[in-house]
TORPA-4810 file (N, C-alpha, C, O; in nm, 3 decimals):
<nodes>
NODE_1_-6.018_-2.130_0.303_-6.013_-2.000_0.424_-5.929_-1.887_0.282_-5.837_-1.876_0.201_E
NODE_2_-6.058_-1.825_0.344_-5.978_-1.658_0.158_-5.813_-1.606_0.355_-5.805_-1.590_0.477_V
NODE_3_-5.753_-1.607_0.254_-5.639_-1.585_0.346_-5.627_-1.373_0.326_-5.655_-1.300_0.231_Q
NODE_4_-5.591_-1.353_0.420_-5.619_-1.173_0.377_-5.572_-1.108_0.314_-5.464_-1.142_0.266_P
NODE_5_-5.628_-0.983_0.281_-5.546_-0.879_0.179_-5.597_-0.770_0.225_-5.686_-0.753_0.309_R
NODE_6_-5.492_-0.647_0.125_-5.451_-0.536_0.091_-5.489_-0.460_0.091_-5.409_-0.367_0.090_A
NODE_7_-5.586_-0.434_0.091_-5.647_-0.281_0.020_-5.639_-0.162_0.002_-5.651_-0.117_0.116_F
NODE_8_-5.618_-0.017_-0.114_-5.658_0.040_-0.083_-5.775_0.120_-0.161_-5.816_0.072_-0.266_Q
NODE_9_-5.821_0.225_-0.118_-5.911_0.301_-0.149_-5.858_0.418_-0.225_-5.794_0.504_-0.164_F
NODE_10_-5.879_0.427_-0.351_-5.772_0.545_-0.427_-5.926_0.675_-0.490_-5.973_0.675_-0.604_V
NODE_11_-5.969_0.770_-0.373_-6.086_0.764_-0.408_-6.037_0.962_-0.549_-5.944_1.033_-0.511_M
NODE_12_-6.081_0.985_-0.626_-6.036_1.102_-0.678_-6.122_1.206_-0.638_-6.244_1.189_-0.649_D
NODE_13_-6.071_1.328_-0.586_-6.237_1.390_-0.548_-6.189_1.572_-0.556_-6.232_1.665_-0.488_R
NODE_14_-6.089_1.573_-0.662_-6.041_1.714_-0.773_-6.179_1.757_-0.763_-6.264_1.722_-0.681_S
NODE_15_-6.191_1.854_-0.878_-6.273_1.987_-0.900_-6.419_1.929_-1.020_-6.530_1.981_-1.009_G
NODE_16_-6.394_1.832_-1.110_-6.455_1.772_-1.187_-6.516_1.665_-1.110_-6.573_1.589_-1.188_S
NODE_17_-6.531_1.614_-0.953_-6.596_1.557_-0.877_-6.768_1.513_-0.898_-6.850_1.423_-0.908_M
NODE_18_-6.725_1.751_-0.893_-6.825_1.805_-0.774_-6.969_1.685_-0.740_-6.945_1.566_-0.755_Q
NODE_19_-7.052_1.711_-0.715_-7.214_1.673_-0.677_-7.180_1.541_-0.719_-7.073_1.481_-0.705_N
NODE_20_-7.310_1.496_-0.785_-7.275_1.342_-0.791_-7.170_1.210_-0.868_-7.198_1.105_-0.926_D
NODE_21_-7.078_1.258_-0.843_-6.944_1.191_-0.868_-6.879_1.154_-0.750_-6.856_1.035_-0.728_K
NODE_22_-6.835_1.276_-0.640_-6.811_1.272_-0.561_-6.932_1.158_-0.477_-6.886_1.050_-0.442_L
NODE_23_-7.065_1.183_-0.452_-7.113_1.141_-0.396_-7.136_0.930_-0.446_-7.166_0.836_-0.372_A
NODE_24_-7.108_0.933_-0.586_-7.083_0.834_-0.573_-6.973_0.727_-0.541_-6.990_0.609_-0.511_Q
NODE_25_-6.821_0.818_-0.559_-6.674_0.778_-0.521_-6.749_0.759_-0.354_-6.732_0.648_-0.302_A
NODE_26_-6.808_0.837_-0.296_-6.816_0.831_-0.132_-6.849_0.705_-0.084_-6.806_0.629_0.003_K
NODE_27_-6.945_0.706_-0.171_-7.014_0.522_-0.165_-7.016_0.432_-0.169_-7.093_0.348_-0.123_S
NODE_28_-6.931_0.430_-0.224_-6.808_0.379_-0.325_-6.714_0.256_-0.209_-6.706_0.135_-0.193_A
NODE_29_-6.654_0.388_-0.147_-6.505_0.370_-0.121_-6.581_0.315_0.098_-6.531_0.242_0.183_A
NODE_30_-6.685_0.383_0.096_-6.744_0.320_0.194_-6.837_0.203_0.233_-6.825_0.126_0.329_T
NODE_31_-6.896_0.206_0.176_-6.917_0.047_0.143_-6.817_-0.041_0.109_-6.810_-0.128_0.196_I
NODE_32_-6.701_-0.062_-0.020_-6.577_-0.115_0.050_-6.471_-0.049_0.125_-6.379_-0.015_0.051_G
NODE_33_-6.454_-0.020_0.255_-6.412_-0.070_0.345_-6.548_-0.104_0.415_-6.479_-0.157_0.501_V
NODE_34_-6.649_-0.120_0.450_-6.729_-0.166_0.505_-6.718_-0.310_0.496_-6.743_-0.407_0.568_N
NODE_35_-6.675_-0.290_0.395_-6.704_-0.528_0.337_-6.537_-0.626_0.386_-6.510_-0.745_0.397_L
NODE_36_-6.455_-0.488_0.405_-6.372_-0.546_0.340_-6.351_-0.622_0.588_-6.390_-0.558_0.686_L
NODE_37_-6.258_-0.810_0.585_-6.284_-0.871_0.680_-6.233_-0.838_0.763_-6.178_-0.731_0.737_G
NODE_38_-6.212_-0.877_0.886_-6.096_-0.822_1.052_-5.981_-0.793_1.013_-5.936_-0.683_1.048_D
NODE_39_-5.870_-0.919_0.897_-5.796_-1.027_0.878_-5.812_-0.939_0.806_-5.859_-1.015_0.721_A
NODE_40_-5.819_-0.822_0.747_-5.787_-0.761_0.617_-5.697_-0.603_0.645_-5.776_-0.540_0.715_D
NODE_41_-5.628_-0.554_0.632_-5.528_-0.460_0.645_-5.585_-0.330_0.493_-5.644_-0.380_0.398_S
NODE_42_-5.559_-0.171_0.493_-5.593_-0.081_0.418_-5.598_0.012_0.488_-5.579_0.036_0.608_F
NODE_43_-5.640_0.089_0.358_-5.587_0.223_0.399_-5.713_0.325_0.301_-5.807_0.254_0.263_D
NODE_44_-5.720_0.421_0.274_-5.803_0.487_0.189_-5.669_0.638_0.168_-5.621_0.709_0.256_V
NODE_45_-5.639_0.640_-0.030_-5.614_0.745_-0.058_-5.710_0.895_-0.084_-5.830_0.889_-0.111_V
NODE_46_-5.653_0.995_-0.074_-5.777_1.126_-0.198_-5.701_1.192_-0.215_-5.605_1.246_-0.161_A
NODE_47_-5.772_1.185_-0.335_-5.656_1.338_-0.424_-5.730_1.372_-0.536_-5.791_1.308_-0.621_F
NODE_48_-5.703_1.526_-0.509_-5.634_1.579_-0.603_-5.593_1.636_-0.634_-5.684_1.652_-0.716_E
NODE_49_-5.485_1.750_-0.677_-5.371_1.800_-0.653_-5.263_1.824_-0.635_-5.162_1.868_-0.690_S
NODE_50_-5.325_1.760_-0.485_-5.181_1.746_-0.327_-5.304_1.570_-0.316_-5.423_1.540_-0.330_K
NODE_51_-5.204_1.522_-0.291_-5.306_1.382_-0.142_-5.290_1.323_-0.064_-5.180_1.269_-0.077_V
NODE_52_-5.360_1.281_0.063_-5.439_1.282_0.175_-5.482_1.130_0.161_-5.517_1.069_0.060_S
NODE_53_-5.468_1.079_0.316_-5.458_0.969_0.361_-5.553_0.972_0.488_-5.565_1.068_0.563_S
NODE_54_-5.624_0.841_0.499_-5.665_0.833_0.633_-5.616_0.741_0.702_-5.692_0.667_0.765_A
NODE_55_-5.443_0.720_0.708_-5.375_0.673_0.782_-5.239_0.702_0.706_-5.211_0.752_0.597_F
NODE_56_-5.164_0.646_0.818_-5.000_0.738_0.766_-4.954_0.607_0.725_-4.856_0.601_0.652_S
NODE_57_-5.057_0.416_0.790_-4.942_0.381_0.663_-5.123_0.251_0.662_-5.230_0.286_0.711_S
NODE_58_-5.098_0.121_0.596_-5.231_0.061_0.614_-5.260_-0.003_0.733_-5.151_-0.014_0.789_L
NODE_59_-5.358_-0.058_0.813_-5.434_-0.105_0.928_-5.459_-0.198_0.882_-5.457_-0.265_0.779_V
NODE_60_-5.494_-0.191_1.012_-5.630_-0.416_1.048_-5.828_-0.339_1.014_-5.891_-0.235_1.038_T
NODE_61_-5.832_-0.363_1.002_-5.943_-0.326_0.941_-6.067_-0.388_0.974_-6.153_-0.445_0.907_A
NODE_62_-6.044_-0.339_1.187_-6.076_-0.355_1.296_-6.233_-0.229_1.230_-6.273_-0.168_1.131_N
NODE_63_-6.268_-0.262_1.397_-6.455_-0.161_1.354_-6.376_0.035_1.386_-6.415_0.142_1.338_A
NODE_64_-6.270_0.008_1.474_-6.235_0.126_1.561_-6.223_0.215_1.412_-6.301_0.303_1.375_S
NODE_65_-6.062_0.148_1.314_-6.020_0.157_1.225_-6.153_0.195_1.086_-6.178_0.309_1.047_N
NODE_66_-6.188_0.126_1.057_-6.307_0.111_0.961_-6.416_0.249_1.005_-6.444_0.341_0.928_R
NODE_67_-6.448_0.239_1.093_-6.525_0.451_1.178_-6.408_0.576_1.156_-6.431_0.697_1.144_A
NODE_68_-6.293_0.516_1.155_-6.236_0.603_1.132_-6.184_0.722_0.989_-6.152_0.833_0.948_A
NODE_69_-6.219_0.547_0.962_-6.156_0.566_0.774_-6.325_0.616_0.729_-6.321_0.732_0.690_A
NODE_70_-6.436_0.571_0.726_-6.555_0.632_0.667_-6.542_0.792_0.716_-6.564_0.875_0.628_N
NODE_71_-6.517_0.829_0.815_-6.533_0.985_0.870_-6.454_1.083_0.778_-6.501_1.193_0.747_Q
NODE_72_-6.283_1.023_0.719_-6.245_0.998_0.657_-6.308_1.103_0.508_-6.325_1.210_0.450_F
NODE_73_-6.318_0.965_0.518_-6.424_0.932_0.391_-6.532_1.031_0.368_-6.573_1.053_0.255_I
NODE_74_-6.580_1.092_0.475_-6.687_1.196_0.440_-6.664_1.255_0.434_-6.698_1.320_0.335_D
NODE_75_-6.557_1.326_0.551_-6.541_1.464_0.509_-6.405_1.556_0.379_-6.333_1.656_0.384_S
NODE_76_-6.438_1.439_0.271_-6.377_1.458_0.123_-6.483_1.586_0.062_-6.600_1.550_0.046_Q
NODE_77_-6.455_1.708_0.034_-6.445_1.789_-0.079_-6.398_1.764_-0.209_-6.287_1.735_-0.254_I
NODE_78_-6.525_1.785_-0.265_-6.462_1.804_-0.447_-6.315_1.923_-0.438_-6.272_1.949_-0.325_A
NODE_79_-6.265_1.971_-0.530_-6.162_2.105_-0.520_-6.016_2.042_-0.601_-5.958_1.940_-0.563_D
NODE_80_-5.990_2.091_-0.671_-5.859_2.104_-0.728_-5.876_2.018_-0.837_-5.979_1.966_-0.880_G
NODE_81_-5.660_2.003_-0.908_-5.683_1.907_-1.011_-5.682_1.775_-1.005_-5.746_1.699_-0.932_G
NODE_82_-5.623_1.760_-1.066_-5.668_1.514_-1.075_-5.485_1.480_-1.065_-5.412_1.542_-1.143_T
NODE_83_-5.431_1.391_-0.977_-5.281_1.408_-0.983_-5.305_1.241_-1.007_-5.298_1.199_-0.892_N
NODE_84_-5.322_1.163_-1.065_-5.340_1.012_-1.064_-5.229_1.031_-1.038_-5.235_1.100_-0.937_I
NODE_85_-5.134_1.018_-1.060_-4.954_0.946_-1.114_-4.905_1.013_-0.997_-4.783_1.010_-1.011_S
NODE_86_-4.937_1.089_-0.858_-4.890_1.118_-0.707_-5.039_1.000_-0.664_-5.018_0.878_-0.658_G
NODE_87_-5.146_1.044_-0.645_-5.256_0.934_-0.544_-5.186_0.791_-0.606_-5.136_0.708_-0.530_A
NODE_88_-5.190_0.776_-0.731_-5.118_0.604_-0.743_-4.986_0.596_-0.617_-4.976_0.555_-0.502_L
NODE_89_-4.917_0.647_-0.697_-4.781_0.675_-0.642_-4.766_0.669_-0.452_-4.651_0.646_-0.417_S
NODE_90_-4.849_0.684_-0.356_-4.844_0.810_-0.303_-4.932_0.683_-0.210_-4.980_0.724_-0.104_A
NODE_91_-4.953_0.554_-0.238_-5.064_0.448_-0.176_-4.965_0.383_-0.248_-4.974_0.266_-0.210_A
NODE_92_-4.865_0.391_-0.340_-4.764_0.209_-0.300_-4.715_0.207_-0.275_-4.662_0.098_-0.249_L
NODE_93_-4.643_0.363_-0.234_-4.483_0.342_-0.164_-4.552_0.341_0.037_-4.493_0.384_0.136_A
NODE_94_-4.650_0.294_0.030_-4.665_0.173_0.189_-4.687_0.083_0.131_-4.743_0.051_0.026_K
NODE_95_-4.603_0.012_0.258_-4.596_-0.132_0.283_-4.690_-0.203_0.337_-4.760_-0.168_0.432_D
NODE_96_-4.698_-0.352_0.252_-4.786_-0.451_0.338_-4.750_-0.537_0.329_-4.662_-0.578_0.254_A
NODE_97_-4.810_-0.588_0.405_-4.701_-0.755_0.410_-4.731_-0.804_0.328_-4.834_-0.782_0.265_E
NODE_98_-4.636_-0.899_0.301_-4.543_-0.968_0.197_-4.637_-1.093_0.178_-4.652_-1.127_0.061_S
NODE_99_-4.690_-1.154_0.254_-4.830_-1.316_0.236_-4.952_-1.229_0.219_-5.061_-1.281_0.245_D
NODE_100_-4.946_-1.076_0.171_-5.106_-1.102_0.141_-5.067_-0.977_-0.031_-4.984_-0.897_-0.074_R
NODE_101_-5.248_-1.070_-0.078_-5.276_-1.021_-0.170_-5.294_-0.848_-0.194_-5.414_-0.821_-0.183_A
NODE_102_-5.226_-0.744_-0.218_-5.247_-0.647_-0.250_-5.248_-0.586_-0.344_-5.161_-0.571_-0.430_R
NODE_103_-5.443_-0.508_-0.324_-5.490_-0.440_-0.413_-5.593_-0.321_-0.429_-5.705_-0.326_-0.377_L
NODE_104_-5.547_-0.212_-0.505_-5.632_-0.115_-0.512_-5.734_-0.101_-0.629_-5.746_-0.154_-0.740_V
NODE_105_-5.819_0.014_-0.541_-5.959_-0.007_-0.644_-5.959_0.160_-0.620_-5.975_0.224_-0.516_V
NODE_106_-5.934_0.203_-0.750_-5.882_0.318_-0.791_-6.023_0.341_-0.881_-6.063_0.282_-0.982_F
NODE_107_-6.105_0.497_-0.767_-6.206_0.542_-0.769_-6.210_0.710_-0.916_-6.231_0.824_-0.874_L
NODE_108_-6.196_0.697_-1.002_-6.180_0.886_-1.110_-6.280_0.880_-1.179_-6.342_0.790_-1.236_T
NODE_109_-6.291_0.989_-1.169_-6.378_1.056_-1.322_-6.234_1.089_-1.436_-6.277_1.147_-1.536_D
NODE_110_-6.125_1.074_-1.441_-6.028_1.176_-1.461_-5.866_1.085_-1.639_-5.804_1.006_-1.709_G
NODE_111_-5.932_1.258_-1.561_-5.802_1.310_-1.702_-5.654_1.453_-1.619_-5.630_1.571_-1.593_Q
NODE_112_-5.596_1.292_-1.613_-5.512_1.377_-1.506_-5.494_1.560_-1.539_-5.480_1.553_-1.661_P
NODE_113_-5.490_1.624_-1.525_-5.360_1.760_-1.502_-5.322_1.822_-1.383_-5.299_1.939_-1.353_T
NODE_114_-5.322_1.718_-1.323_-5.191_1.787_-1.224_-5.113_1.699_-1.152_-5.177_1.611_-1.094_A
NODE_115_-4.916_1.694_-1.130_-4.897_1.668_-1.078_-4.759_1.572_-1.260_-4.691_1.636_-1.340_G
NODE_116_-4.771_1.471_-1.255_-4.702_1.417_-1.394_-4.799_1.338_-1.503_-4.797_1.215_-1.500_T
NODE_117_-4.920_1.437_-1.642_-5.009_1.416_-1.685_-4.972_1.322_-1.823_-5.069_1.264_-1.869_T
NODE_118_-4.905_1.311_-1.860_-4.870_1.229_-1.966_-4.901_1.067_-1.923_-4.838_0.994_-1.846_N
NODE_119_-5.052_1.032_-2.026_-5.059_0.916_-1.985_-4.961_0.828_-1.938_-4.949_0.789_-1.822_P
NODE_120_-4.843_0.776_-2.107_-4.736_0.725_-2.083_-4.663_0.738_-1.960_-4.744_0.674_-1.893_A
NODE_121_-4.595_0.762_-1.895_-4.566_0.796_-1.805_-4.582_0.792_-1.669_-4.499_0.760_-1.584_S
NODE_122_-4.705_0.829_-1.656_-4.832_0.744_-1.544_-4.789_0.691_-1.511_-4.721_0.673_-1.410_I
NODE_123_-4.852_0.596_-1.684_-4.773_0.455_-1.652_-4.637_0.356_-1.661_-4.599_0.239_-1.675_V
NODE_124_-4.608_0.449_-1.650_-4.419_0.376_-1.621_-4.394_0.451_-1.409_-4.352_0.388_-1.313_Q
NODE_125_-4.423_0.538_-1.413_-4.418_0.607_-1.308_-4.489_0.513_-1.165_-4.448_0.508_-1.049_A
NODE_126_-4.564_0.469_-1.205_-4.673_0.324_-1.100_-4.667_0.147_-1.143_-4.713_0.040_-1.102_V
NODE_127_-4.551_0.215_-1.282_-4.521_-0.009_-1.197_-4.358_-0.010_-1.215_-4.280_-0.105_-1.224_T
NODE_128_-4.321_0.223_-1.217_-4.188_0.171_-1.126_-4.240_0.153_-0.950_-4.195_0.072_-0.870_Q
NODE_129_-4.320_0.230_-0.930_-4.392_0.239_-0.742_-4.407_0.087_-0.701_-4.391_0.071_-0.580_A
NODE_130_-4.429_-0.009_-0.760_-4.485_-0.086_-0.724_-4.413_-0.243_-0.700_-4.440_-0.344_-0.764_N
NODE_131_-4.341_-0.233_-0.619_-4.221_-0.344_-0.547_-4.340_-0.439_-0.573_-4.328_-0.511_-0.672_G
NODE_132_-4.466_-0.451_-0.494_-4.572_-0.551_-0.367_-4.661_-0.609_-0.501_-4.762_-0.676_-0.481_S
NODE_133_-4.630_-0.589_-0.589_-4.696_-0.630_-0.749_-4.855_-0.614_-0.667_-4.917_-0.702_-0.607_N
NODE_134_-4.892_-0.483_-0.687_-5.005_-0.493_-0.617_-5.119_-0.473_-0.785_-5.078_-0.433_-0.894_A
NODE_135_-5.291_-0.523_-0.744_-5.298_-0.478_-0.837_-5.395_-0.393_-0.907_-5.510_-0.431_-0.887_R
NODE_136_-5.387_-0.318_-0.963_-5.494_-0.155_-0.942_-5.681_-0.266_-1.012_-5.724_-0.346_-1.094_I
NODE_137_-5.693_-0.233_-0.968_-5.859_-0.210_-1.022_-5.955_-0.092_-1.023_-6.055_-0.064_-0.956_Y
NODE_138_-5.877_-0.017_-1.146_-5.976_0.075_-1.137_-6.157_0.057_-1.241_-6.208_-0.009_-1.332_A
NODE_139_-6.198_0.196_-1.116_-6.360_0.283_-1.205_-6.340_0.422_-1.226_-6.303_0.514_-1.154_F
NODE_140_-6.382_0.410_-1.365_-6.363_0.523_-1.410_-6.548_0.581_-1.428_-6.615_0.536_-1.521_G
NODE_141_-6.578_0.630_-1.379_-6.676_0.697_-1.379_-6.753_0.779_-1.466_-6.661_0.804_-1.544_I
NODE_142_-6.876_0.855_-1.526_-6.846_0.945_-1.643_-6.816_0.985_-1.747_-6.695_1.000_-1.741_G
NODE_143_-6.853_1.014_-1.852_-6.810_1.031_-1.999_-6.704_1.090_-2.014_-6.661_1.089_-2.129_T
NODE_144_-6.621_1.162_-1.911_-6.463_1.173_-1.990_-6.378_1.134_-1.909_-6.296_1.210_-1.858_D
NODE_145_-6.386_1.009_-1.884_-6.266_0.949_-1.825_-6.132_0.939_-1.928_-6.145_0.937_-2.050_V
NODE_146_-6.020_0.933_-1.868_-5.915_0.831_-1.978_-5.965_0.735_-2.011_-5.974_0.689_-1.897_N
NODE_147_-6.003_0.669_-2.065_-6.037_0.470_-2.084_-5.911_0.468_-2.114_-5.840_0.453_-2.015_K
NODE_148_-5.854_0.476_-2.214_-5.686_0.455_-2.212_-5.564_0.441_-2.153_-5.475_0.386_-2.217_P
NODE_149_-5.542_0.480_-2.041_-5.499_0.482_-1.896_-5.545_0.458_-1.787_-5.479_0.444_-1.685_L
NODE_150_-5.652_0.450_-1.795_-5.747_0.315_-1.695_-5.665_0.194_-1.692_-5.611_0.136_-1.597_L
NODE_151_-5.668_0.164_-1.846_-5.713_0.033_-1.863_-5.593_-0.009_-1.916_-5.603_-0.122_-1.965_K
NODE_152_-5.432_0.063_-1.930_-5.324_0.099_-1.893_-5.299_0.065_-1.765_-5.263_-0.052_-1.754_N
NODE_153_-5.304_0.115_-1.680_-5.260_0.047_-1.570_-5.310_-0.061_-1.513_-5.251_-0.120_-1.424_L
NODE_154_-5.435_-0.100_-1.564_-5.482_-0.191_-1.490_-5.462_-0.327_-1.536_-5.466_-0.421_-1.456_A
NODE_155_-5.435_-0.347_-1.688_-5.334_-0.453_-1.728_-5.163_-0.453_-1.714_-5.096_-0.554_-1.691_T
NODE_156_-5.099_-0.288_-1.736_-5.012_-0.380_-1.594_-4.955_-0.391_-1.543_-4.836_-0.383_-1.571_A
NODE_157_-5.011_-0.421_-1.406_-5.072_-0.424_-1.216_-5.091_-0.595_-1.282_-5.028_-0.691_-1.236_T
NODE_158_-5.211_-0.607_-1.420_-5.264_-0.765_-1.345_-5.359_-0.680_-1.307_-5.287_-0.588_-1.269_G
NODE_159_-5.496_-0.632_-1.283_-5.580_-0.596_-1.297_-5.708_-0.547_-1.355_-5.648_-0.562_-1.461_G
NODE_160_-5.803_-0.513_-1.383_-5.898_-0.481_-1.458_-6.021_-0.318_-1.415_-6.080_-0.286_-1.312_E
NODE_161_-6.010_-0.250_-1.562_-6.046_-0.161_-1.575_-6.238_-0.190_-1.640_-6.287_-0.262_-1.726_A
NODE_162_-6.311_-0.054_-1.508_-6.465_-0.076_-1.530_-6.531_0.068_-1.558_-6.547_0.156_-1.474_R
NODE_163_-6.565_0.075_-1.684_-6.642_0.231_-1.687_-6.746_0.196_-1.621_-6.770_0.082_-1.583_F
NODE_164_-6.828_0.315_-1.600_-6.966_0.349_-1.599_-6.999_0.458_-1.651_-6.912_0.541_-1.625_L
NODE_165_-7.109_0.517_-1.734_-7.163_0.631_-1.738_-7.212_0.611_-1.571_-7.210_0.541_-1.470_G
NODE_166_-7.267_0.766_-1.654_-7.377_0.954_-1.554_-7.441_0.946_-1.492_-7.489_1.032_-1.418_A
NODE_167_-7.486_0.728_-1.515_-7.599_0.703_-1.417_-7.576_0.608_-1.408_-7.659_0.541_-1.470_N
NODE_168_-7.472_0.525_-1.340_-7.506_0.377_-1.358_-7.435_0.352_-1.121_-7.355_0.435_-1.078_A
NODE_169_-7.463_0.291_-1.071_-7.477_0.307_-0.979_-7.291_0.248_-0.903_-7.308_0.156_-0.823_D
NODE_170_-7.219_0.266_-0.911_-7.095_0.218_-0.866_-7.096_0.190_-0.715_-7.012_0.117_-0.663_L
NODE_171_-7.167_0.234_-0.667_-7.160_0.187_-0.528_-7.215_0.003_-0.503_-7.153_-0.073_-0.428_S
NODE_172_-7.334_-0.037_-0.579_-7.343_-0.137_-0.671_-7.165_-0.249_-0.729_-7.136_-0.364_-0.694_R
NODE_173_-7.109_-0.183_-0.793_-7.038_-0.200_-0.833_-6.976_-0.271_-0.833_-6.948_-0.376_-0.891_E
NODE_174_-6.940_-0.190_-0.736_-6.777_-0.225_-0.601_-6.793_-0.281_-0.548_-6.688_-0.335_-0.515_I
NODE_175_-6.943_-0.353_-0.458_-7.014_-0.399_-0.443_-6.998_-0.560_-0.512_-6.937_-0.645_-0.445_G
NODE_176_-7.025_-0.578_-0.576_-6.997_-0.695_-0.668_-6.931_-0.710_-0.659_-6.896_-0.811_-0.597_D
NODE_177_-6.823_-0.600_-0.728_-6.666_-0.655_-0.721_-6.598_-0.712_-0.648_-6.526_-0.804_-0.686_F
NODE_178_-6.607_-0.651_-0.467_-6.544_-0.710_-0.386_-6.620_-0.837_-0.323_-6.578_-0.909_-0.232_L
NODE_179_-6.705_-0.845_-0.372_-6.827_-1.016_-0.353_-6.792_-1.099_-0.400_-6.802_-1.213_-0.354_T
NODE_180_-6.712_-1.049_-0.568_-6.640_-1.148_-0.673_-6.483_-1.237_-0.583_-6.429_-1.348_-0.582_G
NODE_181_-6.471_-1.134_-0.535_-6.348_-1.133_-0.525_-6.255_-1.173_-0.396_-6.135_-1.159_-0.374_I
NODE_182_-6.387_-1.244_-0.302_-6.367_-1.214_-0.151_-6.302_-1.365_-0.140_-6.219_-1.408_-0.060_S
NODE_183_-6.362_-1.424_-0.237_-6.274_-1.644_-0.260_-6.219_-1.619_-0.340_-6.294_-1.658_-0.430_A
NODE_184_-6.089_-1.560_-0.415_-6.050_-1.636_-0.537_-5.931_-1.753_-0.528_-5.820_-1.748_-0.475_P
NODE_185_-6.011_-1.881_-0.615_-5.990_-2.014_-0.612_-5.854_-2.010_-0.711_-5.790_-2.114_-0.695_V
NODE_186_-5.796_-1.925_-0.802_-5.625_-1.888_-0.796_-5.599_-1.849_-0.864_-5.610_-1.873_-0.985_L
NODE_187_-5.534_-1.733_-0.783_-5.452_-1.602_-0.824_-5.327_-1.694_-0.906_-5.331_-1.817_-0.912_V
NODE_188_-5.214_-1.611_-0.970_-5.182_-1.627_-1.109_-5.083_-1.712_-1.165_-4.968_-1.738_-1.131_D
NODE_189_-5.172_-1.756_-1.279_-5.228_-1.907_-1.263_-5.096_-1.891_-1.377_-5.054_-1.990_-1.436_A
</nodes>
């Protein structure tokens, strides 16, 4: 039996995500939301200099909440700076059921340009905010992504970082990732 999980999709919508990158991030987040099980809970966080969420808390992944999340995803436009620390801290501040594996799917092309911009300070702030032991699975889009920062965020939380070139199919990567973690055999061995 697959245990319910708590997902947060954190999507970069900063100015550097214009055109194809934002379209890929939207497609990947939509696929992620649509692949959730009915017993899972989730939220979608979009960020640039400012951070916004589809919901004020994690919600059940029922059909109406998925539809609302997909509308939120579709409405995002590229603008502003890249506030990685603010986005991840806001996502981790939301409470999740204690019996659920908590996963943050982080989609970005970025170099932090807003909020806290020092990579070591970002990792420290995110680690301190991670009281629920969420695992961050970072997907770096494009060639100018800060790979060490994403690797350090993933490593510090027991997650994983993947990097995709400009022509990679992010929606396929997200689908493969979610399918791969849909029924884990062993966690925290």
